[in-house]
VOBA-1610 file (N, C-alpha, C; in pm, whole numbers, padded with zeros to 5 digits, always signed):
BEGIN
Met+17452+17043+09940Met+17379+17029+10064Met+17441+16915+10145Thr+17467+16939+10270Thr+17526+16835+10355Thr+17419+16737+10400Tyr+17466+16623+10449Tyr+17374+16521+10498Tyr+17288+16576+10611Gln+17348+16651+10702Gln+17275+16709+10815Gln+17169+16807+10766Thr+17202+16886+10666Thr+17108+16982+10610Thr+16991+16909+10543Glu+17022+16799+10474Glu+16917+16720+10410Glu+16821+16661+10514Leu+16877+16612+10625Leu+16792+16558+10731Leu+16703+16666+10790Tyr+16759+16784+10810Tyr+16682+16895+10865Tyr+16568+16933+10769Ala+16599+16940+10639Ala+16498+16975+10540Ala+16387+16871+10536Lys+16424+16744+10547Lys+16324+16637+10548Lys+16233+16649+10669Glu+16292+16671+10787Glu+16213+16684+10909Glu+16122+16806+10903Leu+16172+16914+10849Leu+16091+17035+10835Leu+15972+17010+10742Gly+15996+16938+10633Gly+15888+16904+10541Gly+15783+16816+10607Gln+15827+16719+10687Gln+15733+16633+10758Gln+15648+16712+10857Leu+15709+16805+10927Leu+15635+16888+11022Leu+15530+16974+10951Arg+15564+17026+10834Arg+15468+17106+10757Arg+15348+17022+10716Val+15375+16901+10670Val+15266+16811+10630Val+15177+16781+10750Glu+15237+16751+10865Glu+15160+16721+10985Glu+15075+16840+11027Arg+15130+16959+11019Arg+15055+17077+11060Arg+14935+17103+10967Lys+14954+17085+10837Lys+14846+17109+10741Lys+14738+17002+10747Asn+14770+16886+10803Asn+14677+16773+10805Asn+14647+16727+10948Asp+14667+16812+11045Asp+14660+16770+11185Asp+14525+16711+11224Glu+14414+16769+11180Glu+14282+16715+11215Glu+14260+16578+11151Trp+14299+16565+11024Trp+14284+16437+10957Trp+14370+16330+11024Ile+14491+16365+11064Ile+14581+16269+11128Ile+14521+16219+11259Val+14458+16306+11336Val+14392+16264+11461Val+14282+16163+11431Met+14198+16192+11331Met+14091+16098+11294Met+14149+15966+11243Ala+14253+15974+11162Ala+14313+15853+11105Ala+14379+15769+11214Arg+14440+15833+11313Arg+14501+15757+11424Arg+14393+15682+11503Arg+14280+15747+11525Arg+14169+15680+11595Arg+14124+15557+11518Glu+14108+15574+11388Glu+14064+15463+11304Glu+14170+15353+11298Ala+14295+15391+11288Ala+14403+15292+11285Ala+14409+15215+11417Ala+14390+15283+11529Ala+14389+15215+11659Ala+14272+15118+11668Arg+14156+15159+11615Arg+14039+15072+11614Arg+14064+14947+11529Ile+14121+14966+11412Ile+14151+14853+11324Ile+14253+14761+11390Ser+14357+14818+11448Ser+14459+14737+11514Ser+14400+14655+11627Ala+14310+14716+11704Ala+14248+14645+11816Ala+14158+14532+11768Ser+14090+14552+11656Ser+13995+14449+11610Ser+14061+14341+11524Val+14163+14378+11448Val+14226+14283+11355Val+14363+14236+11405Gly+14427+14318+11487Gly+14559+14282+11539Gly+14673+14356+11474Arg+14646+14426+11363Arg+14748+14504+11294Arg+14681+14596+11194Val+14756+14693+11144Val+14701+14789+11049Val+14815+14845+10963Ser+14783+14877+10840Ser+14880+14940+10750Ser+14813+15059+10682Val+14890+15131+10603Val+14830+15243+10530Val+14727+15195+10428Asn+14733+15069+10389Asn+14632+15017+10297Asn+14492+15031+10357Glu+14478+14991+10482Glu+14347+15002+10549Glu+14307+15148+10568Leu+14405+15235+10592Leu+14372+15377+10608Leu+14328+15438+10476His+14388+15397+10367His+14344+15444+10236His+14200+15398+10210Asp+14171+15273+10243Asp+14033+15220+10226Asp+13935+15302+10309Trp+13971+15329+10436Trp+13885+15407+10525Trp+13865+15549+10472Ala+13974+15613+10428Ala+13964+15750+10378Ala+13875+15757+10254Glu+13887+15658+10169Glu+13803+15655+10048Glu+13657+15631+10084Ala+13632+15539+10176Ala+13494+15506+10216Ala+13425+15623+10287Thr+13502+15700+10361Thr+13444+15811+10438Thr+13465+15947+10371Asn+13530+15946+10255Asn+13557+16069+10181Asn+13631+16171+10268Thr+13735+16122+10337Thr+13811+16208+10428Thr+13960+16205+10396Ala+13995+16213+10270Ala+14136+16209+10231Ala+14211+16331+10286Pro+14338+16313+10320Pro+14416+16426+10369Pro+14451+16521+10255Ala+14496+16640+10291Ala+14538+16738+10191Ala+14663+16691+10118Ser+14745+16609+10184Ser+14869+16558+10125Ser+14878+16407+10148Glu+14918+16335+10046Glu+14938+16190+10058Glu+15044+16157+10162Leu+15135+16249+10187Leu+15242+16227+10284Leu+15189+16218+10427Ala+15065+16260+10450Ala+15007+16257+10584Ala+14987+16114+10633Tyr+14971+16018+10543Tyr+14953+15879+10584Tyr+15071+15830+10668Ser+15191+15871+10633Ser+15309+15825+10708Ser+15315+15885+10848Ala+15250+15998+10869Ala+15251+16064+11000Ala+15161+15992+11100Val+15067+15912+11053Val+14972+15845+11141Val+15044+15754+11241Phe+15148+15688+11198Phe+15215+15589+11282Phe+15337+15643+11357Lys+15348+15774+11367Lys+15456+15832+11447Lys+15415+15831+11594Gly+15508+15802+11681Gly+15481+15805+11824Gly+15511+15672+11890Lys+15532+15678+12021Lys+15569+15559+12099Lys+15459+15454+12104Glu+15335+15495+12082Glu+15224+15401+12094Glu+15212+15308+11973Trp+15286+15334+11867Trp+15283+15249+11747Trp+15410+15166+11737Lys+15394+15037+11719Lys+15507+14945+11705Lys+15499+14872+11571Pro+15609+14874+11494Pro+15608+14799+11368Pro+15612+14650+11395Thr+15540+14573+11314Thr+15537+14427+11333Thr+15653+14358+11264Gly+15715+14427+11169Gly+15820+14365+11089Gly+15764+14300+10963Gln+15633+14289+10953Gln+15568+14232+10835Gln+15540+14343+10734Met+15571+14314+10609Met+15548+14410+10502Met+15444+14354+10405Val+15372+14444+10341Val+15269+14406+10244Val+15278+14506+10129Pro+15250+14462+10006Pro+15251+14558+09894Pro+15144+14665+09914Ala+15180+14788+09889Ala+15084+14898+09898Ala+14984+14885+09784Arg+14858+14914+09815Arg+14752+14899+09715Arg+14704+15031+09657His+14738+15143+09720His+14684+15271+09675His+14749+15317+09545Gln+14675+15399+09474Gln+14722+15451+09346Gln+14848+15534+09368Gly+14945+15515+09282Gly+15069+15590+09293Gly+15172+15525+09384Ser+15143+15407+09437Ser+15237+15342+09528Ser+15351+15273+09454His+15332+15247+09327His+15434+15185+09243His+15484+15053+09300Gly+15394+14980+09366Gly+15429+14848+09418Gly+15519+14848+09540Arg+15537+14963+09603Arg+15620+14967+09724Arg+15558+14882+09833Lys+15639+14840+09926Lys+15589+14764+10041Lys+15572+14859+10158Val+15467+14834+10237Val+15439+14915+10355Val+15435+14825+10478Met+15461+14883+10591Met+15470+14810+10718Met+15332+14791+10780Tyr+15317+14678+10847Tyr+15203+14659+10937Tyr+15243+14714+11073Trp+15148+14777+11142Trp+15171+14838+11272Trp+15072+14783+11373Val+15111+14788+11500Val+15024+14750+11611Val+15016+14868+11706Tyr+14896+14899+11750Tyr+14875+15006+11846Tyr+14891+14953+11988Lys+14979+15015+12062Lys+15001+14980+12202Lys+14951+15096+12287Ser+14839+15075+12355Ser+14779+15186+12431Ser+14865+15227+12549Ser+14942+15135+12603Ser+15033+15171+12711Ser+15171+15117+12678Val+15266+15206+12664Val+15402+15168+12629Val+15488+15177+12754Tyr+15570+15075+12775Tyr+15656+15072+12894Tyr+15794+15120+12863
//
């Protein structure tokens, strides 16, 4: 498999995850924007906490990464260890919601 083919397969997989979890992603983006506005930043750790508290987990764990796609989300450059089960101690990015991007 060529590098280009691998990139295409990855993008296709991401689109499938987004399509299967589209309603959950919309709710999670709203919650992430609310958290960012009140605290100043948000990561998937807070989204996992919210999903657990509201019993609204996505169909796929990969949907969490789709929440921060788009021009309105800016990475802060700060990383924090992931707390959710199965994270294997990986670090995740903090994000800031920008309601108007220039």
